[in-house]
One Martini backbone bead per residue (centre of mass of N, CA, C, O) as a GRO file, in nm:
protein
  119
    1UNK     BB    1  -1.525   2.772   0.406
    2UNK     BB    2  -1.618   2.849   0.719
    3UNK     BB    3  -1.574   2.769   1.033
    4UNK     BB    4  -1.784   2.662   1.325
    5UNK     BB    5  -1.630   2.404   1.457
    6UNK     BB    6  -1.359   2.353   1.687
    7UNK     BB    7  -1.403   2.076   1.727
    8UNK     BB    8  -1.332   1.747   1.705
    9UNK     BB    9  -1.289   1.546   1.427
   10UNK     BB   10  -1.335   1.214   1.276
   11UNK     BB   11  -1.123   1.022   1.046
   12UNK     BB   12  -1.133   0.726   0.916
   13UNK     BB   13  -0.887   0.510   0.746
   14UNK     BB   14  -0.912   0.280   0.481
   15UNK     BB   15  -0.838   0.095   0.219
   16UNK     BB   16  -1.018  -0.108   0.081
   17UNK     BB   17  -1.250  -0.310  -0.119
   18UNK     BB   18  -1.388  -0.530  -0.358
   19UNK     BB   19  -1.542  -0.618  -0.101
   20UNK     BB   20  -1.825  -0.504   0.030
   21UNK     BB   21  -1.826  -0.655   0.305
   22UNK     BB   22  -1.564  -0.527   0.412
   23UNK     BB   23  -1.660  -0.233   0.411
   24UNK     BB   24  -1.905  -0.281   0.597
   25UNK     BB   25  -1.749  -0.380   0.839
   26UNK     BB   26  -1.593  -0.120   0.897
   27UNK     BB   27  -1.839   0.061   0.921
   28UNK     BB   28  -1.965  -0.097   1.157
   29UNK     BB   29  -1.742  -0.036   1.359
   30UNK     BB   30  -1.765   0.273   1.353
   31UNK     BB   31  -2.078   0.280   1.430
   32UNK     BB   32  -2.009   0.160   1.734
   33UNK     BB   33  -1.901   0.417   1.821
   34UNK     BB   34  -1.865   0.621   2.107
   35UNK     BB   35  -1.931   0.975   2.055
   36UNK     BB   36  -1.918   1.338   2.062
   37UNK     BB   37  -1.790   1.310   1.795
   38UNK     BB   38  -1.740   1.342   1.478
   39UNK     BB   39  -1.780   1.053   1.259
   40UNK     BB   40  -1.587   0.889   0.997
   41UNK     BB   41  -1.533   0.734   0.665
   42UNK     BB   42  -1.249   0.643   0.461
   43UNK     BB   43  -1.107   0.557   0.145
   44UNK     BB   44  -0.842   0.481  -0.076
   45UNK     BB   45  -0.975   0.218  -0.214
   46UNK     BB   46  -1.249   0.064  -0.387
   47UNK     BB   47  -1.414   0.295  -0.219
   48UNK     BB   48  -1.692   0.450  -0.057
   49UNK     BB   49  -1.568   0.695   0.068
   50UNK     BB   50  -1.332   0.892   0.034
   51UNK     BB   51  -1.117   1.074   0.204
   52UNK     BB   52  -1.198   1.340   0.073
   53UNK     BB   53  -1.503   1.306   0.121
   54UNK     BB   54  -1.493   1.284   0.429
   55UNK     BB   55  -1.362   1.558   0.481
   56UNK     BB   56  -1.575   1.728   0.331
   57UNK     BB   57  -1.808   1.661   0.521
   58UNK     BB   58  -1.695   1.807   0.765
   59UNK     BB   59  -1.662   2.084   0.634
   60UNK     BB   60  -1.966   2.119   0.554
   61UNK     BB   61  -2.036   2.098   0.881
   62UNK     BB   62  -1.799   2.296   1.020
   63UNK     BB   63  -1.543   2.150   1.068
   64UNK     BB   64  -1.206   2.264   1.185
   65UNK     BB   65  -1.109   1.983   1.334
   66UNK     BB   66  -0.917   1.716   1.191
   67UNK     BB   67  -0.882   1.370   1.258
   68UNK     BB   68  -0.668   1.116   1.137
   69UNK     BB   69  -0.726   0.752   1.135
   70UNK     BB   70  -0.536   0.493   1.058
   71UNK     BB   71  -0.626   0.150   0.948
   72UNK     BB   72  -0.311   0.058   1.001
   73UNK     BB   73  -0.056  -0.140   1.112
   74UNK     BB   74   0.176  -0.025   0.923
   75UNK     BB   75   0.423   0.135   0.794
   76UNK     BB   76   0.363   0.281   0.468
   77UNK     BB   77   0.268   0.407   0.179
   78UNK     BB   78  -0.008   0.510   0.279
   79UNK     BB   79   0.096   0.650   0.554
   80UNK     BB   80   0.359   0.807   0.422
   81UNK     BB   81   0.212   0.918   0.137
   82UNK     BB   82  -0.095   0.917   0.060
   83UNK     BB   83  -0.226   1.057   0.301
   84UNK     BB   84  -0.049   1.315   0.309
   85UNK     BB   85  -0.129   1.407   0.023
   86UNK     BB   86  -0.428   1.447   0.076
   87UNK     BB   87  -0.400   1.645   0.310
   88UNK     BB   88  -0.252   1.863   0.151
   89UNK     BB   89  -0.476   1.917  -0.059
   90UNK     BB   90  -0.692   2.000   0.147
   91UNK     BB   91  -0.528   2.230   0.285
   92UNK     BB   92  -0.512   2.408   0.033
   93UNK     BB   93  -0.830   2.439  -0.005
   94UNK     BB   94  -0.840   2.455   0.342
   95UNK     BB   95  -0.669   2.669   0.544
   96UNK     BB   96  -0.880   2.680   0.806
   97UNK     BB   97  -0.810   2.385   0.846
   98UNK     BB   98  -0.748   2.138   1.082
   99UNK     BB   99  -0.495   1.887   1.028
  100UNK     BB  100  -0.455   1.546   1.140
  101UNK     BB  101  -0.221   1.260   1.181
  102UNK     BB  102  -0.195   0.956   1.264
  103UNK     BB  103  -0.064   0.680   1.323
  104UNK     BB  104  -0.052   0.374   1.307
  105UNK     BB  105  -0.192   0.126   1.508
  106UNK     BB  106   0.078  -0.038   1.563
  107UNK     BB  107   0.200   0.224   1.738
  108UNK     BB  108   0.020   0.195   1.960
  109UNK     BB  109   0.045   0.140   2.299
  110UNK     BB  110  -0.217  -0.071   2.305
  111UNK     BB  111  -0.164  -0.292   2.087
  112UNK     BB  112   0.006  -0.505   2.232
  113UNK     BB  113  -0.216  -0.573   2.440
  114UNK     BB  114  -0.413  -0.690   2.236
  115UNK     BB  115  -0.233  -0.922   2.144
  116UNK     BB  116  -0.191  -1.044   2.424
  117UNK     BB  117  -0.501  -1.108   2.471
  118UNK     BB  118  -0.501  -1.341   2.241
  119UNK     BB  119  -0.321  -1.565   2.405
   0.00000   0.00000   0.00000
């Protein structure tokens, strides 16, 4: 599929839970975000859509530049191995699509301020 839209699309990726309420909670947070960019959510485990399905939805909509934002606090197996492996597989299937992955949210410069505000 050739890309139609060069603007950036966003896929948030969360762990996923066996508790449907937890997955709905994360989806509800994402749905509250205001953006002019296409946004969706994928899960790594125990819930759908999977990260691959979420990325595929953007690709099917013609989005050519997809940024993945992991909703994980610390660097670990999922952010260092699992997510990059999925991105690599999607990139091989869709070489015309630009895919980028942010680091985990715990490394974001504003995260410490959020924690400080909770004190």
